[in-house]
Each structure stands twice: as C-alpha cells, then as structure tokens.
TORKOL-4160 file (C-alpha; in steps of 0.2 Angstrom, whole numbers, padded with zeros to 4 digits, m for minus):
326
<pt num="1" X="0110" Y="0376" Z="0138"/>
<pt num="2" X="0130" Y="0372" Z="0141"/>
<pt num="3" X="0132" Y="0383" Z="0124"/>
<pt num="4" X="0126" Y="0395" Z="0130"/>
<pt num="5" X="0134" Y="0400" Z="0147"/>
<pt num="6" X="0149" Y="0396" Z="0136"/>
<pt num="7" X="0145" Y="0412" Z="0125"/>
<pt num="8" X="0139" Y="0420" Z="0138"/>
<pt num="9" X="0156" Y="0419" Z="0148"/>
<pt num="10" X="0167" Y="0423" Z="0132"/>
<pt num="11" X="0157" Y="0437" Z="0130"/>
<pt num="12" X="0162" Y="0442" Z="0150"/>
<pt num="13" X="0177" Y="0436" Z="0143"/>
<pt num="14" X="0180" Y="0448" Z="0130"/>
<pt num="15" X="0169" Y="0462" Z="0139"/>
<pt num="16" X="0180" Y="0463" Z="0152"/>
<pt num="17" X="0198" Y="0461" Z="0140"/>
<pt num="18" X="0195" Y="0476" Z="0130"/>
<pt num="19" X="0182" Y="0486" Z="0137"/>
<pt num="20" X="0188" Y="0489" Z="0152"/>
<pt num="21" X="0204" Y="0483" Z="0154"/>
<pt num="22" X="0209" Y="0489" Z="0136"/>
<pt num="23" X="0206" Y="0510" Z="0144"/>
<pt num="24" X="0221" Y="0515" Z="0156"/>
<pt num="25" X="0224" Y="0536" Z="0159"/>
<pt num="26" X="0246" Y="0543" Z="0164"/>
<pt num="27" X="0246" Y="0553" Z="0179"/>
<pt num="28" X="0254" Y="0569" Z="0179"/>
<pt num="29" X="0273" Y="0561" Z="0185"/>
<pt num="30" X="0271" Y="0547" Z="0173"/>
<pt num="31" X="0274" Y="0543" Z="0156"/>
<pt num="32" X="0270" Y="0526" Z="0148"/>
<pt num="33" X="0274" Y="0516" Z="0134"/>
<pt num="34" X="0266" Y="0502" Z="0124"/>
<pt num="35" X="0271" Y="0484" Z="0120"/>
<pt num="36" X="0264" Y="0473" Z="0106"/>
<pt num="37" X="0270" Y="0455" Z="0109"/>
<pt num="38" X="0284" Y="0458" Z="0119"/>
<pt num="39" X="0291" Y="0471" Z="0106"/>
<pt num="40" X="0290" Y="0495" Z="0113"/>
<pt num="41" X="0281" Y="0504" Z="0101"/>
<pt num="42" X="0296" Y="0516" Z="0091"/>
<pt num="43" X="0302" Y="0529" Z="0085"/>
<pt num="44" X="0308" Y="0527" Z="0066"/>
<pt num="45" X="0325" Y="0521" Z="0068"/>
<pt num="46" X="0330" Y="0536" Z="0079"/>
<pt num="47" X="0344" Y="0529" Z="0093"/>
<pt num="48" X="0346" Y="0539" Z="0109"/>
<pt num="49" X="0363" Y="0550" Z="0104"/>
<pt num="50" X="0370" Y="0555" Z="0120"/>
<pt num="51" X="0390" Y="0564" Z="0118"/>
<pt num="52" X="0396" Y="0560" Z="0135"/>
<pt num="53" X="0401" Y="0542" Z="0129"/>
<pt num="54" X="0414" Y="0537" Z="0119"/>
<pt num="55" X="0414" Y="0530" Z="0104"/>
<pt num="56" X="0418" Y="0511" Z="0111"/>
<pt num="57" X="0403" Y="0516" Z="0125"/>
<pt num="58" X="0390" Y="0522" Z="0111"/>
<pt num="59" X="0393" Y="0504" Z="0101"/>
<pt num="60" X="0388" Y="0494" Z="0116"/>
<pt num="61" X="0371" Y="0506" Z="0125"/>
<pt num="62" X="0365" Y="0507" Z="0106"/>
<pt num="63" X="0348" Y="0510" Z="0114"/>
<pt num="64" X="0333" Y="0513" Z="0103"/>
<pt num="65" X="0320" Y="0527" Z="0103"/>
<pt num="66" X="0302" Y="0526" Z="0113"/>
<pt num="67" X="0283" Y="0532" Z="0110"/>
<pt num="68" X="0280" Y="0538" Z="0124"/>
<pt num="69" X="0264" Y="0541" Z="0130"/>
<pt num="70" X="0262" Y="0558" Z="0144"/>
<pt num="71" X="0249" Y="0561" Z="0155"/>
<pt num="72" X="0232" Y="0559" Z="0148"/>
<pt num="73" X="0221" Y="0548" Z="0147"/>
<pt num="74" X="0212" Y="0537" Z="0144"/>
<pt num="75" X="0220" Y="0530" Z="0132"/>
<pt num="76" X="0214" Y="0515" Z="0123"/>
<pt num="77" X="0226" Y="0499" Z="0119"/>
<pt num="78" X="0221" Y="0484" Z="0112"/>
<pt num="79" X="0223" Y="0464" Z="0120"/>
<pt num="80" X="0242" Y="0459" Z="0114"/>
<pt num="81" X="0249" Y="0475" Z="0120"/>
<pt num="82" X="0256" Y="0478" Z="0135"/>
<pt num="83" X="0255" Y="0497" Z="0145"/>
<pt num="84" X="0274" Y="0501" Z="0154"/>
<pt num="85" X="0271" Y="0516" Z="0168"/>
<pt num="86" X="0288" Y="0524" Z="0176"/>
<pt num="87" X="0289" Y="0540" Z="0189"/>
<pt num="88" X="0295" Y="0553" Z="0179"/>
<pt num="89" X="0300" Y="0565" Z="0195"/>
<pt num="90" X="0315" Y="0568" Z="0205"/>
<pt num="91" X="0320" Y="0557" Z="0218"/>
<pt num="92" X="0332" Y="0557" Z="0232"/>
<pt num="93" X="0339" Y="0539" Z="0239"/>
<pt num="94" X="0354" Y="0539" Z="0251"/>
<pt num="95" X="0371" Y="0533" Z="0248"/>
<pt num="96" X="0369" Y="0519" Z="0259"/>
<pt num="97" X="0355" Y="0513" Z="0250"/>
<pt num="98" X="0357" Y="0491" Z="0247"/>
<pt num="99" X="0345" Y="0479" Z="0242"/>
<pt num="100" X="0354" Y="0468" Z="0246"/>
<pt num="101" X="0361" Y="0472" Z="0262"/>
<pt num="102" X="0361" Y="0484" Z="0277"/>
<pt num="103" X="0374" Y="0495" Z="0280"/>
<pt num="104" X="0377" Y="0513" Z="0289"/>
<pt num="105" X="0390" Y="0525" Z="0279"/>
<pt num="106" X="0400" Y="0516" Z="0263"/>
<pt num="107" X="0417" Y="0512" Z="0267"/>
<pt num="108" X="0429" Y="0520" Z="0255"/>
<pt num="109" X="0450" Y="0518" Z="0257"/>
<pt num="110" X="0460" Y="0534" Z="0252"/>
<pt num="111" X="0478" Y="0538" Z="0246"/>
<pt num="112" X="0485" Y="0536" Z="0263"/>
<pt num="113" X="0475" Y="0518" Z="0266"/>
<pt num="114" X="0462" Y="0527" Z="0277"/>
<pt num="115" X="0448" Y="0517" Z="0280"/>
<pt num="116" X="0431" Y="0531" Z="0278"/>
<pt num="117" X="0415" Y="0531" Z="0280"/>
<pt num="118" X="0407" Y="0541" Z="0266"/>
<pt num="119" X="0388" Y="0546" Z="0268"/>
<pt num="120" X="0376" Y="0556" Z="0258"/>
<pt num="121" X="0361" Y="0556" Z="0245"/>
<pt num="122" X="0359" Y="0558" Z="0227"/>
<pt num="123" X="0345" Y="0566" Z="0217"/>
<pt num="124" X="0340" Y="0555" Z="0198"/>
<pt num="125" X="0327" Y="0555" Z="0191"/>
<pt num="126" X="0321" Y="0543" Z="0173"/>
<pt num="127" X="0328" Y="0547" Z="0156"/>
<pt num="128" X="0311" Y="0552" Z="0146"/>
<pt num="129" X="0324" Y="0551" Z="0130"/>
<pt num="130" X="0329" Y="0534" Z="0135"/>
<pt num="131" X="0315" Y="0525" Z="0140"/>
<pt num="132" X="0323" Y="0508" Z="0131"/>
<pt num="133" X="0338" Y="0507" Z="0143"/>
<pt num="134" X="0329" Y="0508" Z="0159"/>
<pt num="135" X="0315" Y="0493" Z="0155"/>
<pt num="136" X="0323" Y="0484" Z="0144"/>
<pt num="137" X="0343" Y="0487" Z="0143"/>
<pt num="138" X="0347" Y="0483" Z="0160"/>
<pt num="139" X="0340" Y="0473" Z="0175"/>
<pt num="140" X="0336" Y="0484" Z="0189"/>
<pt num="141" X="0342" Y="0500" Z="0183"/>
<pt num="142" X="0344" Y="0509" Z="0199"/>
<pt num="143" X="0357" Y="0495" Z="0206"/>
<pt num="144" X="0366" Y="0498" Z="0194"/>
<pt num="145" X="0369" Y="0516" Z="0194"/>
<pt num="146" X="0371" Y="0516" Z="0215"/>
<pt num="147" X="0386" Y="0500" Z="0212"/>
<pt num="148" X="0393" Y="0512" Z="0197"/>
<pt num="149" X="0395" Y="0531" Z="0207"/>
<pt num="150" X="0399" Y="0521" Z="0220"/>
<pt num="151" X="0413" Y="0511" Z="0211"/>
<pt num="152" X="0418" Y="0532" Z="0205"/>
<pt num="153" X="0417" Y="0537" Z="0219"/>
<pt num="154" X="0428" Y="0523" Z="0227"/>
<pt num="155" X="0440" Y="0527" Z="0214"/>
<pt num="156" X="0445" Y="0547" Z="0217"/>
<pt num="157" X="0440" Y="0545" Z="0233"/>
<pt num="158" X="0458" Y="0531" Z="0232"/>
<pt num="159" X="0468" Y="0546" Z="0221"/>
<pt num="160" X="0458" Y="0562" Z="0229"/>
<pt num="161" X="0474" Y="0575" Z="0230"/>
<pt num="162" X="0471" Y="0594" Z="0238"/>
<pt num="163" X="0470" Y="0604" Z="0222"/>
<pt num="164" X="0479" Y="0614" Z="0232"/>
<pt num="165" X="0492" Y="0605" Z="0235"/>
<pt num="166" X="0509" Y="0614" Z="0241"/>
<pt num="167" X="0505" Y="0635" Z="0240"/>
<pt num="168" X="0493" Y="0628" Z="0258"/>
<pt num="169" X="0512" Y="0631" Z="0266"/>
<pt num="170" X="0520" Y="0642" Z="0254"/>
<pt num="171" X="0531" Y="0659" Z="0255"/>
<pt num="172" X="0519" Y="0668" Z="0250"/>
<pt num="173" X="0507" Y="0660" Z="0258"/>
<pt num="174" X="0515" Y="0666" Z="0273"/>
<pt num="175" X="0522" Y="0682" Z="0269"/>
<pt num="176" X="0502" Y="0690" Z="0262"/>
<pt num="177" X="0495" Y="0685" Z="0277"/>
<pt num="178" X="0478" Y="0679" Z="0269"/>
<pt num="179" X="0478" Y="0663" Z="0277"/>
<pt num="180" X="0485" Y="0653" Z="0292"/>
<pt num="181" X="0497" Y="0639" Z="0290"/>
<pt num="182" X="0489" Y="0623" Z="0285"/>
<pt num="183" X="0496" Y="0610" Z="0295"/>
<pt num="184" X="0486" Y="0596" Z="0291"/>
<pt num="185" X="0489" Y="0597" Z="0273"/>
<pt num="186" X="0492" Y="0581" Z="0266"/>
<pt num="187" X="0481" Y="0572" Z="0275"/>
<pt num="188" X="0468" Y="0564" Z="0264"/>
<pt num="189" X="0453" Y="0563" Z="0273"/>
<pt num="190" X="0455" Y="0582" Z="0277"/>
<pt num="191" X="0457" Y="0586" Z="0260"/>
<pt num="192" X="0443" Y="0579" Z="0254"/>
<pt num="193" X="0433" Y="0587" Z="0268"/>
<pt num="194" X="0439" Y="0603" Z="0262"/>
<pt num="195" X="0437" Y="0600" Z="0247"/>
<pt num="196" X="0416" Y="0592" Z="0246"/>
<pt num="197" X="0411" Y="0603" Z="0234"/>
<pt num="198" X="0423" Y="0598" Z="0222"/>
<pt num="199" X="0422" Y="0579" Z="0227"/>
<pt num="200" X="0403" Y="0582" Z="0223"/>
<pt num="201" X="0405" Y="0593" Z="0206"/>
<pt num="202" X="0417" Y="0577" Z="0199"/>
<pt num="203" X="0406" Y="0564" Z="0203"/>
<pt num="204" X="0389" Y="0571" Z="0194"/>
<pt num="205" X="0402" Y="0576" Z="0181"/>
<pt num="206" X="0407" Y="0558" Z="0181"/>
<pt num="207" X="0390" Y="0551" Z="0179"/>
<pt num="208" X="0383" Y="0563" Z="0168"/>
<pt num="209" X="0382" Y="0547" Z="0157"/>
<pt num="210" X="0368" Y="0538" Z="0165"/>
<pt num="211" X="0355" Y="0540" Z="0155"/>
<pt num="212" X="0364" Y="0534" Z="0141"/>
<pt num="213" X="0368" Y="0518" Z="0150"/>
<pt num="214" X="0352" Y="0513" Z="0162"/>
<pt num="215" X="0340" Y="0527" Z="0158"/>
<pt num="216" X="0341" Y="0535" Z="0174"/>
<pt num="217" X="0350" Y="0553" Z="0173"/>
<pt num="218" X="0359" Y="0561" Z="0192"/>
<pt num="219" X="0353" Y="0573" Z="0196"/>
<pt num="220" X="0368" Y="0579" Z="0207"/>
<pt num="221" X="0377" Y="0572" Z="0220"/>
<pt num="222" X="0377" Y="0578" Z="0239"/>
<pt num="223" X="0392" Y="0569" Z="0250"/>
<pt num="224" X="0389" Y="0576" Z="0263"/>
<pt num="225" X="0396" Y="0565" Z="0277"/>
<pt num="226" X="0416" Y="0561" Z="0276"/>
<pt num="227" X="0419" Y="0552" Z="0293"/>
<pt num="228" X="0438" Y="0542" Z="0296"/>
<pt num="229" X="0440" Y="0529" Z="0310"/>
<pt num="230" X="0440" Y="0535" Z="0328"/>
<pt num="231" X="0459" Y="0536" Z="0331"/>
<pt num="232" X="0463" Y="0547" Z="0315"/>
<pt num="233" X="0447" Y="0559" Z="0320"/>
<pt num="234" X="0457" Y="0562" Z="0336"/>
<pt num="235" X="0470" Y="0566" Z="0326"/>
<pt num="236" X="0464" Y="0574" Z="0317"/>
<pt num="237" X="0457" Y="0584" Z="0327"/>
<pt num="238" X="0471" Y="0588" Z="0336"/>
<pt num="239" X="0480" Y="0595" Z="0320"/>
<pt num="240" X="0467" Y="0609" Z="0318"/>
<pt num="241" X="0466" Y="0613" Z="0336"/>
<pt num="242" X="0484" Y="0615" Z="0335"/>
<pt num="243" X="0483" Y="0624" Z="0316"/>
<pt num="244" X="0469" Y="0635" Z="0325"/>
<pt num="245" X="0481" Y="0641" Z="0336"/>
<pt num="246" X="0494" Y="0644" Z="0324"/>
<pt num="247" X="0485" Y="0654" Z="0315"/>
<pt num="248" X="0479" Y="0664" Z="0332"/>
<pt num="249" X="0499" Y="0667" Z="0336"/>
<pt num="250" X="0503" Y="0674" Z="0318"/>
<pt num="251" X="0488" Y="0682" Z="0318"/>
<pt num="252" X="0492" Y="0691" Z="0336"/>
<pt num="253" X="0510" Y="0695" Z="0331"/>
<pt num="254" X="0504" Y="0705" Z="0312"/>
<pt num="255" X="0495" Y="0716" Z="0324"/>
<pt num="256" X="0508" Y="0718" Z="0335"/>
<pt num="257" X="0521" Y="0719" Z="0320"/>
<pt num="258" X="0508" Y="0733" Z="0314"/>
<pt num="259" X="0505" Y="0741" Z="0330"/>
<pt num="260" X="0525" Y="0743" Z="0331"/>
<pt num="261" X="0527" Y="0751" Z="0315"/>
<pt num="262" X="0512" Y="0764" Z="0314"/>
<pt num="263" X="0525" Y="0770" Z="0331"/>
<pt num="264" X="0537" Y="0769" Z="0325"/>
<pt num="265" X="0531" Y="0783" Z="0311"/>
<pt num="266" X="0522" Y="0794" Z="0321"/>
<pt num="267" X="0541" Y="0795" Z="0329"/>
<pt num="268" X="0549" Y="0795" Z="0317"/>
<pt num="269" X="0534" Y="0813" Z="0310"/>
<pt num="270" X="0536" Y="0819" Z="0329"/>
<pt num="271" X="0555" Y="0819" Z="0325"/>
<pt num="272" X="0555" Y="0829" Z="0308"/>
<pt num="273" X="0540" Y="0841" Z="0315"/>
<pt num="274" X="0552" Y="0848" Z="0329"/>
<pt num="275" X="0569" Y="0847" Z="0319"/>
<pt num="276" X="0557" Y="0860" Z="0307"/>
<pt num="277" X="0550" Y="0869" Z="0323"/>
<pt num="278" X="0573" Y="0873" Z="0326"/>
<pt num="279" X="0578" Y="0876" Z="0306"/>
<pt num="280" X="0565" Y="0888" Z="0304"/>
<pt num="281" X="0568" Y="0901" Z="0315"/>
<pt num="282" X="0586" Y="0902" Z="0310"/>
<pt num="283" X="0583" Y="0901" Z="0291"/>
<pt num="284" X="0574" Y="0918" Z="0296"/>
<pt num="285" X="0587" Y="0927" Z="0303"/>
<pt num="286" X="0597" Y="0922" Z="0289"/>
<pt num="287" X="0584" Y="0928" Z="0276"/>
<pt num="288" X="0583" Y="0943" Z="0288"/>
<pt num="289" X="0602" Y="0948" Z="0286"/>
<pt num="290" X="0604" Y="0941" Z="0269"/>
<pt num="291" X="0593" Y="0955" Z="0263"/>
<pt num="292" X="0601" Y="0968" Z="0278"/>
<pt num="293" X="0617" Y="0966" Z="0270"/>
<pt num="294" X="0609" Y="0968" Z="0252"/>
<pt num="295" X="0600" Y="0980" Z="0255"/>
<pt num="296" X="0613" Y="0990" Z="0267"/>
<pt num="297" X="0629" Y="0985" Z="0264"/>
<pt num="298" X="0641" Y="0978" Z="0274"/>
<pt num="299" X="0641" Y="0993" Z="0286"/>
<pt num="300" X="0619" Y="0989" Z="0288"/>
<pt num="301" X="0625" Y="0971" Z="0292"/>
<pt num="302" X="0638" Y="0977" Z="0308"/>
<pt num="303" X="0624" Y="0992" Z="0315"/>
<pt num="304" X="0611" Y="0978" Z="0314"/>
<pt num="305" X="0622" Y="0965" Z="0325"/>
<pt num="306" X="0628" Y="0982" Z="0336"/>
<pt num="307" X="0610" Y="0984" Z="0338"/>
<pt num="308" X="0605" Y="0967" Z="0342"/>
<pt num="309" X="0620" Y="0968" Z="0356"/>
<pt num="310" X="0615" Y="0983" Z="0366"/>
<pt num="311" X="0600" Y="0974" Z="0375"/>
<pt num="312" X="0611" Y="0959" Z="0380"/>
<pt num="313" X="0623" Y="0970" Z="0385"/>
<pt num="314" X="0614" Y="0979" Z="0398"/>
<pt num="315" X="0608" Y="0962" Z="0408"/>
<pt num="316" X="0628" Y="0959" Z="0406"/>
<pt num="317" X="0633" Y="0961" Z="0425"/>
<pt num="318" X="0655" Y="0959" Z="0417"/>
<pt num="319" X="0661" Y="0960" Z="0401"/>
<pt num="320" X="0677" Y="0954" Z="0394"/>
<pt num="321" X="0684" Y="0963" Z="0381"/>
<pt num="322" X="0698" Y="0956" Z="0372"/>
<pt num="323" X="0709" Y="0960" Z="0361"/>
<pt num="324" X="0712" Y="0953" Z="0339"/>
<pt num="325" X="0725" Y="0943" Z="0336"/>
<pt num="326" X="0737" Y="0953" Z="0325"/>
C-alpha cells in the first residue's frame, strides 16, 4: 500500500514537472532565453560587438550572443532547464528614480560652483542582442544605467560652456541687429537652460554604449528642468528682465533710426525734383537760343531778344537808358 502511494506521488510529481511546467509561452512584448543547468544557450561562438566601445571596453564588456525565443508558444522545456523572460518594450523612467533613496531632483554643480537641480526622463529598452549582459552581466542593470547616466550628466554640467561663446555680445551681432545683446552670457545655468537640446543630444551620444555594457539601450534623454537655488533664480530673473529691456530699447532706437533715414531720403528726392524743375526752363531757353543763332545768325538772335523786350517795355512806366562805356 505504501509503495503504491509512493509511486502514485512520483507519478503526480512527474506529470506536474514535465507536462505542466514544461510548457510556457512568450508574450508579444517579451523575449526569453533558456538556461540548462545554469548555462545559457548560446549562438555558437558569436560575441556581442559594438563599435561605440573602446578597445579596452571591448575586452571588459565581452558577452556571448544568446539564442532568443520570440513571442509565441507553447514552447517545451526540460525539467533541468529554466526560462528567463524580459519585456523589450520602450519604457520611460524619471531621472530621480533611485531604489536606495527618495529624491525630488538630481543635484549637480555647474562650472561656476552653483548647485542646481536637474529633472527629466529617459526612455530605454532592453537590448535584444545583448541579453547575456542584462541577465548575467551586471546585478540590477537599470540601476547601473541610471548611475552611469547621472555621472555623465553631472560631468557635462560641470564643464558645460555655451558653444556660441563671446559671439553673443560681439560687434557683429550688434551691427547686424539679428539679436539683442545677451547680458546673461557666461552664467552657466542660463547657458544650460538655453542649450537643453544640445545637452540631451550629448547624453544620448555618450550613453550609446549602455546596450553593450549593461544590456539596456538608451532611446532618448529628455532633460527638461534646470532649477537653480532661489537666490540665483531671482538674480537670473533680474538679468533676463534687464536683457529684455535692453532688447526693447535697441529695437526702438533701430526703428527711430530707420525712420530718420527714410525721411532724409525723401527730403533729398524732393530737393532734387525742385532743382530739376528750375533748371529745365533754362535749358529749354538755351536750346532755343542756340537753334535761332544757328539758323538765323547773330542778327536773328538780336531780333529775337528785341521781340522779347517789347512786352516788357509795354508794361514799363519808366525807362532809363545808359550809354555804353567808350
């Protein structure tokens, strides 16, 4: 009786282990790998390669390619095999995420020794081509990626310089009038706020190797918040207000100058027209006299002048005639 019960129990155990736990499925947003006695199934001797790593990093982060099981099923596995699943969809996480502590912002020190708070998100996904690093390369890979990202971000903020540099207040900028003088140039927090797209691009470029390092790819960096201390924020607001006022004054002065130039051009045009109106009759008279002299000779010219004097003599009340000097 006891032997029968033992055999029946063994049969139930085998049925449960082999027939029930032996089958599994993989969801559309998941990928799976199989380990047999703790060893992951590999694709021959293929290794993960990434050109973003340096030669030293390629030796340090050298992981094998694994056989990845895609969505579908049911799949079969033996009792000595274990299935490891992971979601491969793109996810977003706040920069302040840290399982070891609670924080509302990421503190960073700028090049002019101002402590500022940084906020935003990053989008990431598990690298299907490097699941070995994700499962077995590092413990808690997401924490490693966040730590790596924050370290690069703090280093960048500490050394960030506005790429436009001194051109913002250069003579060319003022003479061309394409933009107002940037009074806040040189204040690192203002530089960071103005160049958030450049900062995000830099972070994406520097974190491109996280897929090869930790098995997590950085899809996008979305740094949206740079919060300085309150007293610095007030000073920056005052600077920005002054800058806007200067820009408005420059625009007003430029408009007045353009109006004066336009009025001067019109005055010159009016004077030119008046001069042409006075000169035109004289030129016409000179041409007439020249034609008379050419066709009739000096006598015709004297006759023409005498005829012109007749109406004048008719309106004159007194005529004074002087003798020509001998």
